All heavy atoms as an XYZ file, in Angstrom:
883
protein
N      83.854     27.710     50.580
C      83.796     28.432     51.835
C      84.816     29.567     51.859
O      84.527     30.652     52.319
C      84.034     27.445     52.982
C      83.738     28.051     54.312
S      82.053     28.646     54.349
C      81.514     28.038     55.853
N      86.010     29.292     51.365
C      87.044     30.296     51.319
C      86.631     31.454     50.408
O      86.887     32.616     50.696
C      88.332     29.657     50.801
C      89.572     30.278     51.301
C      90.756     29.461     50.828
C      91.933     29.749     51.715
N      93.116     29.070     51.283
N      85.962     31.101     49.309
C      85.491     32.112     48.373
C      84.479     33.042     49.036
O      84.515     34.258     48.847
C      84.859     31.435     47.144
C      84.213     32.401     46.209
C      84.985     33.220     45.395
C      82.838     32.510     46.148
C      84.392     34.117     44.533
C      82.239     33.407     45.288
C      83.020     34.205     44.475
N      83.589     32.497     49.845
C      82.560     33.292     50.520
C      83.189     34.252     51.527
O      82.758     35.395     51.647
C      81.540     32.379     51.217
C      80.723     31.542     50.253
S      79.835     32.549     49.063
C      78.539     33.139     50.069
N      84.216     33.789     52.259
C      84.900     34.673     53.200
C      85.601     35.801     52.458
O      85.594     36.957     52.883
C      85.901     33.896     54.046
C      85.252     33.148     55.192
C      86.327     32.589     56.056
N      87.133     31.680     55.241
C      87.597     30.515     55.640
N      87.389     30.120     56.856
N      88.290     29.747     54.844
N      86.224     35.473     51.336
C      86.882     36.497     50.521
C      85.882     37.501     49.977
O      86.132     38.703     49.953
N      84.706     37.014     49.577
C      83.648     37.889     49.077
C      83.133     38.801     50.190
O      82.900     39.995     49.964
C      82.507     37.047     48.508
C      81.423     37.781     47.749
C      82.026     38.494     46.550
C      80.365     36.797     47.283
N      82.999     38.273     51.397
C      82.546     39.082     52.534
C      83.582     40.156     52.869
O      83.225     41.296     53.155
C      82.292     38.193     53.749
N      84.845     39.807     52.832
C      85.900     40.796     53.091
C      85.895     41.883     52.031
O      86.052     43.058     52.332
C      87.270     40.125     53.125
C      87.515     39.344     54.374
C      88.906     38.791     54.383
N      89.055     37.885     55.499
C      89.818     36.821     55.492
N      90.529     36.524     54.422
N      89.902     36.051     56.547
N      85.728     41.499     50.779
C      85.692     42.475     49.690
C      84.511     43.431     49.873
O      84.632     44.631     49.661
C      85.598     41.764     48.352
C      85.460     42.701     47.204
C      84.328     42.961     46.493
C      86.471     43.542     46.657
N      84.571     43.899     45.537
C      85.893     44.278     45.613
C      87.808     43.744     46.944
C      86.599     45.198     44.860
C      88.508     44.661     46.180
C      87.905     45.368     45.167
N      83.384     42.887     50.277
C      82.192     43.714     50.498
C      82.430     44.727     51.614
O      82.071     45.896     51.485
C      81.002     42.822     50.845
O      79.892     43.597     51.173
N      83.039     44.298     52.715
C      83.343     45.218     53.818
C      84.333     46.290     53.395
O      84.184     47.459     53.720
C      83.899     44.447     55.019
C      82.829     43.795     55.856
C      83.451     43.285     57.124
N      84.532     42.357     56.803
C      84.564     41.080     57.137
N      83.596     40.567     57.832
N      85.564     40.316     56.799
N      85.355     45.886     52.634
C      86.355     46.842     52.158
C      85.709     47.872     51.231
O      85.982     49.070     51.336
C      87.490     46.112     51.438
C      88.612     46.983     50.884
C      89.310     47.708     52.032
C      89.597     46.142     50.108
N      84.847     47.412     50.356
C      84.154     48.316     49.430
C      83.261     49.283     50.194
O      83.205     50.473     49.889
C      83.337     47.495     48.435
C      82.798     48.275     47.297
C      82.137     47.343     46.296
C      81.542     48.128     45.168
N      80.852     47.275     44.220
N      82.581     48.796     51.222
C      81.716     49.639     52.039
C      82.543     50.697     52.784
O      82.161     51.861     52.842
C      80.957     48.768     53.033
C      79.856     49.457     53.756
C      79.100     48.469     54.637
O      79.668     47.486     55.122
N      77.835     48.713     54.840
N      83.662     50.313     53.318
C      84.524     51.264     54.043
C      85.142     52.275     53.091
O      85.316     53.433     53.455
C      85.606     50.514     54.807
C      85.040     49.778     55.988
C      86.102     49.088     56.785
N      85.483     48.326     57.847
C      85.860     47.129     58.206
N      86.877     46.538     57.603
N      85.252     46.502     59.182
N      85.489     51.857     51.900
C      86.070     52.815     50.955
C      85.032     53.853     50.559
O      85.371     55.016     50.328
C      86.626     52.100     49.722
O      85.590     51.579     48.921
N      83.759     53.470     50.510
C      82.693     54.440     50.245
C      82.611     55.477     51.350
O      82.437     56.670     51.089
N      82.761     55.044     52.587
C      82.738     55.980     53.713
C      83.946     56.902     53.652
O      83.825     58.104     53.903
C      82.715     55.218     55.039
N      85.108     56.380     53.292
C      86.303     57.216     53.180
C      86.143     58.242     52.065
O      86.583     59.385     52.198
C      87.539     56.346     52.934
C      87.968     55.470     54.106
C      89.127     54.562     53.694
C      88.347     56.313     55.303
N      85.503     57.851     50.976
C      85.264     58.801     49.885
C      84.304     59.909     50.327
O      84.489     61.073     49.969
C      84.723     58.072     48.658
C      85.784     57.241     47.969
S      85.267     56.214     46.574
C      83.785     56.905     45.986
N      83.275     59.554     51.119
C      82.340     60.567     51.624
C      83.049     61.537     52.574
O      82.779     62.739     52.553
C      81.160     59.898     52.329
C      80.168     59.286     51.369
C      78.895     58.870     52.070
N      79.108     57.893     53.126
C      79.155     56.578     52.949
N      79.002     56.066     51.749
N      79.337     55.768     53.966
N      83.952     61.026     53.395
C      84.704     61.887     54.310
C      85.572     62.857     53.515
O      85.585     64.062     53.787
C      85.559     61.034     55.271
C      84.656     60.297     56.259
C      86.586     61.886     55.997
C      85.364     59.219     57.049
N      86.297     62.346     52.522
C      87.162     63.208     51.709
C      86.334     64.256     50.958
O      86.718     65.421     50.878
C      87.964     62.358     50.728
N      85.177     63.842     50.440
C      84.320     64.782     49.712
C      83.788     65.859     50.643
O      83.722     67.033     50.278
C      83.180     64.022     49.038
C      82.293     64.901     48.196
C      81.303     64.129     47.402
N      80.463     63.306     48.263
C      79.534     62.475     47.825
N      79.331     62.334     46.541
N      78.812     61.774     48.668
N      83.440     65.490     51.865
C      82.945     66.480     52.831
C      84.014     67.521     53.121
O      83.720     68.718     53.176
C      82.516     65.793     54.132
N      85.255     67.080     53.271
C      86.338     68.020     53.551
C      86.630     68.925     52.353
O      86.921     70.101     52.516
C      87.602     67.260     53.964
C      87.511     66.550     55.320
C      88.725     65.665     55.539
C      87.349     67.553     56.446
N      86.516     68.366     51.128
C      86.764     69.165     49.927
C      85.655     70.168     49.647
O      85.916     71.233     49.093
C      86.875     68.245     48.701
C      88.222     67.698     48.429
C      88.297     67.074     47.041
N      87.090     66.413     46.581
C      86.823     65.118     46.714
N      87.674     64.334     47.304
N      85.713     64.617     46.241
N      84.420     69.853     49.992
C      83.273     70.683     49.618
C      82.916     71.705     50.695
O      82.387     72.767     50.389
C      82.051     69.779     49.303
C      80.794     70.571     49.092
C      82.345     68.930     48.081
N      83.245     71.439     51.949
C      82.785     72.298     53.039
C      83.341     73.720     52.943
O      82.589     74.690     53.077
C      83.141     71.686     54.402
C      82.539     72.440     55.545
C      81.197     72.296     55.850
C      83.297     73.309     56.303
C      80.623     72.998     56.897
C      82.733     74.017     57.347
C      81.391     73.853     57.644
N      84.623     73.868     52.702
C      85.235     75.204     52.659
C      84.692     76.035     51.487
O      84.304     77.189     51.683
C      86.774     75.113     52.641
C      87.402     76.473     52.424
C      87.269     74.498     53.949
N      84.601     75.491     50.260
C      83.984     76.277     49.187
C      82.517     76.627     49.480
O      82.049     77.709     49.114
C      84.086     75.383     47.953
C      85.196     74.451     48.249
C      85.179     74.257     49.736
N      81.804     75.725     50.160
C      80.425     76.017     50.532
C      80.370     77.214     51.470
O      79.533     78.103     51.299
C      79.782     74.795     51.192
C      78.326     74.976     51.583
S      77.986     75.713     53.209
C      78.892     74.687     54.312
N      81.282     77.273     52.432
C      81.323     78.426     53.333
C      81.586     79.719     52.558
O      80.974     80.755     52.848
C      82.404     78.238     54.401
C      82.062     77.329     55.571
C      83.246     77.247     56.528
C      80.832     77.789     56.294
N      82.471     79.659     51.584
C      82.750     80.827     50.759
C      81.522     81.284     49.984
O      81.229     82.487     49.909
N      80.777     80.337     49.423
C      79.558     80.688     48.682
C      78.483     81.250     49.605
O      77.753     82.161     49.230
C      79.018     79.470     47.927
C      79.838     79.147     46.688
O      80.543     80.054     46.184
O      79.784     77.992     46.229
N      78.388     80.712     50.808
C      77.402     81.222     51.775
C      77.787     82.631     52.216
O      76.942     83.531     52.270
C      77.276     80.270     52.990
C      76.522     80.913     54.129
C      76.585     78.983     52.566
N      79.055     82.852     52.535
C      79.508     84.169     52.997
C      79.348     85.233     51.905
O      79.040     86.375     52.198
C      80.964     84.104     53.451
C      81.204     83.161     54.603
S      80.635     83.799     56.134
C      82.072     84.655     56.661
N      79.561     84.847     50.651
C      79.422     85.792     49.543
C      77.964     85.989     49.135
O      77.668     86.852     48.326
C      80.236     85.303     48.346
N      77.061     85.183     49.696
C      75.645     85.315     49.377
C      75.234     84.628     48.090
O      74.117     84.813     47.617
N      76.103     83.795     47.539
C      75.777     83.094     46.300
C      74.907     81.868     46.539
O      74.234     81.409     45.636
C      77.058     82.678     45.577
C      77.835     83.832     44.997
C      79.025     83.329     44.193
N      80.004     82.648     45.024
C      81.104     83.222     45.517
N      81.343     84.500     45.269
N      81.953     82.537     46.241
N      74.971     81.307     47.738
C      74.199     80.096     48.030
C      73.325     80.324     49.243
O      73.785     80.697     50.312
C      75.125     78.898     48.284
C      74.371     77.632     48.576
C      73.652     76.989     47.577
C      74.354     77.082     49.846
C      72.947     75.836     47.836
C      73.661     75.924     50.113
C      72.950     75.305     49.111
O      72.246     74.164     49.367
N      72.056     80.123     49.068
C      71.076     80.154     50.147
C      70.155     78.969     49.941
O      69.884     78.623     48.802
C      70.257     81.448     50.130
C      71.072     82.686     50.429
C      71.426     82.740     51.902
N      72.071     84.002     52.248
C      73.311     84.099     52.659
N      74.044     83.041     52.775
N      73.824     85.259     52.983
N      69.658     78.306     50.875
C      69.709     78.518     52.313
C      71.013     78.008     52.910
O      71.675     77.150     52.346
C      68.543     77.684     52.840
C      68.445     76.554     51.884
C      68.822     77.145     50.532
N      71.351     78.538     54.055
C      72.567     78.131     54.754
C      72.375     76.710     55.280
O      71.392     76.431     55.966
C      72.872     79.096     55.924
C      74.097     78.633     56.684
C      73.045     80.515     55.418
N      73.286     75.790     54.962
C      73.174     74.418     55.467
C      73.635     74.331     56.923
O      74.770     73.954     57.208
C      74.068     73.616     54.518
C      75.035     74.597     53.986
C      74.355     75.928     53.994
N      72.763     74.697     57.835
C      73.118     74.736     59.257
C      73.497     73.360     59.794
O      74.363     73.254     60.669
C      71.978     75.322     60.080
C      71.769     76.765     59.797
C      70.683     77.331     59.177
C      72.654     77.850     60.109
N      70.852     78.690     59.069
C      72.052     79.044     59.641
C      73.896     77.933     60.722
C      72.647     80.290     59.778
C      74.492     79.183     60.852
C      73.867     80.337     60.392
N      72.866     72.327     59.279
C      73.200     70.975     59.757
C      74.661     70.641     59.454
O      75.376     70.109     60.308
C      72.275     69.946     59.126
N      75.115     70.966     58.248
C      76.511     70.698     57.885
C      77.458     71.493     58.771
O      78.489     70.973     59.217
C      76.749     71.039     56.410
N      77.104     72.746     59.040
C      77.945     73.572     59.919
C      77.995     72.992     61.331
O      79.047     72.971     61.968
C      77.427     75.006     59.951
S      77.564     75.847     58.362
N      76.867     72.516     61.800
C      76.810     71.918     63.134
C      77.619     70.641     63.234
O      78.371     70.438     64.202
N      77.491     69.774     62.218
C      78.257     68.521     62.232
C      79.753     68.803     62.152
O      80.552     68.155     62.822
C      77.837     67.600     61.092
C      76.480     66.993     61.237
C      75.413     67.187     60.421
C      76.037     66.080     62.248
N      74.334     66.465     60.868
C      74.694     65.769     61.980
C      76.652     65.496     63.353
C      73.950     64.906     62.783
C      75.905     64.634     64.148
C      74.576     64.351     63.863
N      80.149     69.773     61.315
C      81.569     70.097     61.190
C      82.093     70.693     62.498
O      83.203     70.378     62.928
C      81.805     71.072     60.037
C      83.262     71.353     59.782
S      84.278     69.914     59.356
C      83.870     69.730     57.632
N      81.300     71.534     63.138
C      81.699     72.100     64.433
C      81.885     70.997     65.468
O      82.845     71.006     66.244
C      80.650     73.118     64.918
O      80.528     74.147     63.927
C      81.028     73.716     66.250
N      80.977     70.032     65.464
C      81.091     68.911     66.405
C      82.361     68.098     66.140
O      83.053     67.689     67.080
C      79.861     68.016     66.313
N      82.689     67.874     64.861
C      83.889     67.102     64.522
C      85.158     67.830     64.978
O      86.048     67.228     65.586
C      83.936     66.846     63.015
N      85.227     69.116     64.694
C      86.409     69.889     65.091
C      86.498     69.970     66.617
O      87.581     69.816     67.199
C      86.379     71.298     64.450
C      87.457     72.191     65.030
C      86.522     71.185     62.939
N      85.369     70.193     67.273
C      85.361     70.270     68.736
C      85.810     68.952     69.357
O      86.566     68.941     70.334
C      83.968     70.647     69.237
N      85.371     67.823     68.789
C      85.769     66.532     69.336
C      87.274     66.325     69.207
O      87.903     65.738     70.082
C      85.014     65.392     68.656
C      85.193     64.087     69.391
C      84.420     63.807     70.512
C      86.150     63.161     69.009
C      84.607     62.628     71.212
C      86.328     61.990     69.703
C      85.558     61.727     70.808
O      85.736     60.567     71.503
N      87.848     66.811     68.105
C      89.291     66.670     67.936
C      90.066     67.570     68.888
O      91.130     67.202     69.380
C      89.685     66.998     66.495
C      89.414     65.923     65.478
C      89.746     66.427     64.085
C      90.215     64.674     65.783
N      89.546     68.772     69.140
C      90.265     69.752     69.950
C      90.083     69.532     71.448
O      91.016     69.716     72.226
C      89.818     71.182     69.564
C      90.264     71.484     68.136
C      90.368     72.203     70.519
C      89.736     72.782     67.600
N      88.890     69.134     71.851
C      88.578     68.984     73.283
C      89.504     67.959     73.943
O      89.779     66.921     73.356
C      87.132     68.539     73.471
C      86.107     69.517     72.970
S      85.854     70.884     74.057
C      85.035     70.091     75.390
N      89.936     68.243     75.149
C      90.802     67.276     75.838
C      90.022     66.078     76.383
O      90.619     65.083     76.749
C      91.403     68.095     76.982
C      90.429     69.191     77.216
C      89.787     69.483     75.893
N      88.696     66.180     76.402
C      87.875     65.094     76.926
C      87.335     64.269     75.771
O      86.690     64.789     74.873
C      86.717     65.644     77.759
C      87.172     66.567     78.846
C      86.975     67.925     78.741
C      87.827     66.070     79.963
C      87.403     68.788     79.736
C      88.264     66.917     80.960
C      88.062     68.279     80.849
N      87.584     62.985     75.789
C      87.118     62.063     74.759
C      86.356     60.932     75.424
O      86.400     60.762     76.651
C      88.299     61.440     74.008
C      88.946     62.392     73.036
O      88.398     63.475     72.811
O      90.007     62.031     72.512
N      85.702     60.137     74.609
C      85.067     58.922     75.135
C      86.153     57.996     75.666
O      86.046     57.452     76.751
C      84.224     58.242     74.038
C      83.024     59.132     73.702
C      83.765     56.862     74.495
C      82.196     58.638     72.550
N      87.207     57.822     74.888
C      88.377     57.051     75.325
C      89.558     58.020     75.305
O      89.893     58.561     74.254
C      88.643     55.848     74.393
C      87.432     54.926     74.376
C      89.899     55.110     74.835
C      87.529     53.801     73.377
N      90.196     58.278     76.440
C      91.281     59.263     76.497
C      92.432     58.926     75.551
O      92.761     57.758     75.333
C      91.753     59.198     77.948
C      90.657     58.540     78.698
C      89.923     57.663     77.727
N      93.036     59.965     74.990
C      94.108     59.775     74.018
C      95.386     59.229     74.636
O      96.243     58.711     73.926
C      94.411     61.089     73.298
C      93.299     61.479     72.346
O      92.514     60.593     71.969
O      93.224     62.667     71.986
N      95.545     59.320     75.958
C      96.767     58.789     76.563
C      96.783     57.263     76.539
O      97.797     56.653     76.842
C      96.986     59.318     77.987
C      95.975     58.872     79.001
C      96.071     57.627     79.599
C      94.936     59.702     79.368
C      95.150     57.208     80.538
C      94.010     59.300     80.310
C      94.111     58.053     80.895
N      95.683     56.633     76.164
C      95.657     55.180     76.001
C      96.146     54.804     74.606
O      95.600     53.938     73.952
C      94.252     54.633     76.244
C      93.739     54.753     77.668
C      92.310     54.289     77.764
C      94.618     53.976     78.622
N      97.120     55.508     74.137
C      97.821     55.345     72.862
C      96.891     54.994     71.701
O      96.109     55.795     71.293
C      98.944     54.323     72.987
C     100.035     54.780     73.872
S     100.689     56.305     73.233
C     102.088     56.489     74.234
N      96.975     53.788     71.208
C      96.295     53.414     69.980
C      94.771     53.451     70.115
O      94.078     53.953     69.226
C      96.760     52.022     69.547
C      96.249     51.559     68.197
C      96.750     52.494     67.106
C      96.705     50.147     67.922
N      94.235     52.975     71.211
C      92.782     52.919     71.386
C      92.185     54.325     71.430
O      91.135     54.580     70.840
C      92.415     52.128     72.659
C      92.893     50.681     72.530
C      90.920     52.159     72.898
C      92.786     49.891     73.787
N      92.844     55.241     72.094
C      92.345     56.615     72.189
C      92.317     57.320     70.849
O      91.416     58.104     70.561
N      93.294     57.040     69.998
C      93.331     57.650     68.670
C      92.299     56.998     67.759
O      91.640     57.672     66.965
C      94.748     57.544     68.073
C      94.773     58.006     66.639
C      95.725     58.341     68.911
N      92.120     55.697     67.887
C      91.160     54.987     67.042
C      89.745     55.494     67.298
O      88.968     55.668     66.361
C      91.263     53.458     67.258
C      92.568     52.963     66.648
C      90.082     52.738     66.644
C      92.859     51.508     66.903
N      89.391     55.773     68.544
C      88.034     56.275     68.801
C      87.855     57.652     68.166
O      86.788     57.964     67.646
C      87.699     56.273     70.297
C      87.885     57.611     70.972
O      89.033     58.099     70.991
O      86.896     58.154     71.480
N      88.910     58.486     68.161
C      88.832     59.784     67.481
C      88.577     59.601     65.990
O      87.756     60.298     65.400
C      90.120     60.584     67.673
C      90.272     61.125     69.087
O      89.331     60.984     69.882
O      91.338     61.681     69.383
N      89.288     58.681     65.387
C      89.138     58.434     63.955
C      87.715     57.999     63.629
O      87.103     58.512     62.686
C      90.160     57.376     63.471
C      89.846     56.894     62.075
C      91.571     57.930     63.560
N      87.171     57.081     64.396
C      85.824     56.594     64.111
C      84.763     57.668     64.335
O      83.877     57.854     63.508
C      85.498     55.348     64.948
C      86.099     54.103     64.395
C      87.114     53.460     65.071
C      85.678     53.582     63.185
C      87.681     52.313     64.562
C      86.232     52.432     62.654
C      87.239     51.795     63.352
N      84.845     58.383     65.428
C      83.817     59.379     65.736
C      83.887     60.553     64.778
O      82.865     60.982     64.232
C      83.910     59.818     67.205
C      83.492     58.645     68.093
C      83.054     61.046     67.475
C      83.673     58.848     69.553
N      85.074     61.065     64.525
C      85.207     62.183     63.587
C      84.846     61.725     62.173
O      84.198     62.464     61.428
C      86.619     62.794     63.657
C      86.852     63.786     62.543
C      86.827     63.452     65.011
N      85.205     60.525     61.814
C      84.813     59.989     60.506
C      83.310     59.909     60.363
O      82.745     60.285     59.327
N      82.630     59.443     61.402
C      81.169     59.368     61.361
C      80.571     60.777     61.244
O      79.640     60.996     60.462
C      80.628     58.674     62.617
C      79.141     58.619     62.624
C      78.352     57.748     61.936
C      78.260     59.482     63.349
N      77.032     58.029     62.205
C      76.946     59.078     63.059
C      78.467     60.543     64.216
C      75.847     59.717     63.610
C      77.359     61.175     64.760
C      76.068     60.754     64.449
N      81.112     61.720     61.998
C      80.602     63.097     61.925
C      80.816     63.689     60.533
O      79.942     64.397     60.010
C      81.282     63.965     62.986
C      80.869     63.683     64.437
C      81.803     64.398     65.395
C      79.435     64.079     64.680
N      81.951     63.396     59.913
C      82.200     63.927     58.576
C      81.307     63.283     57.525
O      80.951     63.925     56.535
C      83.676     63.772     58.208
C      84.619     64.693     58.972
C      86.068     64.395     58.596
C      84.293     66.149     58.737
N      80.914     62.028     57.720
C      79.934     61.447     56.790
C      78.591     62.152     56.940
O      77.864     62.317     55.963
C      79.753     59.927     56.982
O      79.331     59.653     58.306
C      81.033     59.174     56.655
N      78.256     62.593     58.150
C      77.022     63.372     58.346
C      77.139     64.734     57.656
O      76.177     65.239     57.088
C      76.732     63.583     59.842
C      76.600     62.320     60.678
C      75.639     61.278     60.159
N      74.364     61.834     59.763
C      73.551     61.304     58.831
N      73.895     60.211     58.219
N      72.428     61.871     58.528
N      78.334     65.337     57.703
C      78.562     66.601     56.991
C      78.320     66.381     55.497
O      77.625     67.159     54.843
C      79.995     67.135     57.226
C      80.309     68.286     56.281
C      80.177     67.565     58.666
N      78.893     65.311     54.963
C      78.731     65.015     53.538
C      77.270     64.840     53.177
O      76.799     65.362     52.168
C      79.528     63.773     53.165
C      79.421     63.461     51.689
O      79.791     64.332     50.873
O      78.959     62.361     51.347
N      76.543     64.131     54.010
C      75.110     63.919     53.765
C      74.368     65.256     53.783
O      73.496     65.507     52.947
C      74.541     62.970     54.817
C      73.081     62.724     54.679
N      72.552     61.992     53.649
C      72.040     63.147     55.419
C      71.236     61.968     53.767
N      70.902     62.657     54.837
N      74.718     66.151     54.694
C      74.057     67.449     54.806
C      74.403     68.393     53.649
O      73.661     69.339     53.385
C      74.449     68.129     56.119
O      74.059     67.347     57.215
N      75.514     68.132     52.979
C      75.927     68.988     51.872
C      75.376     68.542     50.518
O      75.696     69.147     49.495
C      77.456     69.050     51.798
C      78.146     69.816     52.910
C      79.655     69.694     52.781
C      77.723     71.265     52.911
N      74.532     67.524     50.500
C      73.990     67.023     49.231
C      73.273     68.110     48.430
O      73.499     68.222     47.214
C      73.080     65.830     49.483
N      72.411     68.956     49.038
C      71.778     70.013     48.240
C      72.787     71.009     47.657
O      72.631     71.454     46.524
C      70.835     70.707     49.233
C      70.606     69.723     50.311
C      71.859     68.902     50.387
N      73.825     71.321     48.407
C      74.847     72.237     47.903
C      75.589     71.598     46.739
O      75.841     72.258     45.725
C      75.835     72.625     49.001
C      76.996     73.442     48.492
C      76.826     74.784     48.171
C      78.243     72.871     48.303
C      77.884     75.542     47.673
C      79.301     73.616     47.815
C      79.112     74.946     47.503
O      80.156     75.677     47.010
N      75.969     70.331     46.855
C      76.674     69.654     45.764
C      75.811     69.614     44.514
O      76.301     69.794     43.401
C      77.088     68.243     46.180
C      78.225     68.205     47.150
C      78.807     66.813     47.308
N      77.801     65.778     47.446
C      77.266     65.398     48.608
N      77.664     65.959     49.732
N      76.361     64.452     48.655
N      74.507     69.410     44.692
C      73.585     69.407     43.551
C      73.539     70.802     42.913
O      73.576     70.935     41.695
C      72.197     68.971     44.001
C      71.194     68.957     42.903
N      71.234     68.033     41.885
C      70.137     69.763     42.639
C      70.247     68.276     41.047
N      69.564     69.324     41.488
N      73.452     71.841     43.728
C      73.414     73.222     43.235
C      74.705     73.569     42.490
O      74.678     74.219     41.459
C      73.201     74.174     44.411
C      73.278     75.620     44.056
C      72.306     76.383     43.478
C      74.399     76.492     44.266
N      72.751     77.670     43.318
C      74.035     77.770     43.795
C      75.661     76.317     44.813
C      74.895     78.863     43.845
C      76.517     77.404     44.862
C      76.134     78.657     44.383
N      75.820     73.093     43.010
C      77.125     73.398     42.429
C      77.411     72.531     41.204
O      78.303     72.835     40.430
C      78.200     73.184     43.503
C      79.528     73.751     43.212
C      79.532     75.230     43.439
C      80.959     75.729     43.386
N      81.064     77.139     43.446
N      76.647     71.453     41.020
C      76.870     70.557     39.886
C      77.970     69.558     40.134
O      78.544     69.011     39.194
N      78.272     69.286     41.393
C      79.336     68.345     41.739
C      78.849     66.907     41.649
O      79.566     66.025     41.187
C      79.890     68.641     43.148
C      80.533     70.020     43.165
C      80.881     67.579     43.592
C      80.926     70.499     44.540
N      77.625     66.660     42.097
C      77.074     65.308     42.063
C      76.720     64.915     40.635
O      76.210     65.743     39.872
C      75.809     65.214     42.923
C      76.122     65.029     44.386
O      77.244     64.621     44.711
O      75.229     65.295     45.206
N      76.969     63.673     40.271
C      76.541     63.233     38.945
C      75.009     63.205     38.891
O      74.351     63.056     39.925
C      77.129     61.816     38.820
C      77.373     61.376     40.211
C      77.625     62.618     41.022
N      74.440     63.327     37.722
C      72.979     63.309     37.628
C      72.428     61.965     38.088
O      73.063     60.927     37.907
C      72.707     63.544     36.151
C      73.988     63.310     35.451
C      75.089     63.473     36.457
N      71.256     62.027     38.678
C      70.589     60.823     39.167
C      70.070     60.028     37.978
O      69.316     60.546     37.160
C      69.459     61.195     40.106
C      68.869     60.006     40.834
O      69.521     58.932     40.815
O      67.778     60.152     41.397
N      70.472     58.746     37.882
C      70.064     57.927     36.754
C      69.015     56.898     37.113
O      68.693     56.047     36.314
C      71.295     57.189     36.162
O      71.888     56.393     37.202
C      72.307     58.180     35.623
N      68.443     56.970     38.329
C      67.414     56.027     38.712
C      66.104     56.386     38.030
O      65.777     57.560     37.870
C      67.205     56.003     40.242
O      66.904     57.320     40.679
C      68.455     55.496     40.942
N      65.351     55.376     37.606
C      64.070     55.647     36.909
C      63.008     56.165     37.811
O      62.956     56.082     38.938
C      63.682     54.310     36.328
C      64.493     53.275     37.018
C      65.653     53.977     37.666
């Protein structure tokens, strides 16, 4: 029984680390993508990624949140979760750009 709980915890940790990697990748790839779009090297413009990134930045900047930040820890935690979710959407929207740039490893599925 203890082994199963440990296995479940490991699975959750592995799943969360995947989300953290997607967030970091979205932040690393978004700015170079904007540079390629502005220079005309990459078309079509990934409007979805731009929209998701705008929403993430706006949520961080806006004084109105789902849970106000003056509620110390809880207010900050909701920012982390919502902005993290938005950045995973940015990462998902940047998949064609990453493929074009050669950042993604080749697909090995049959």
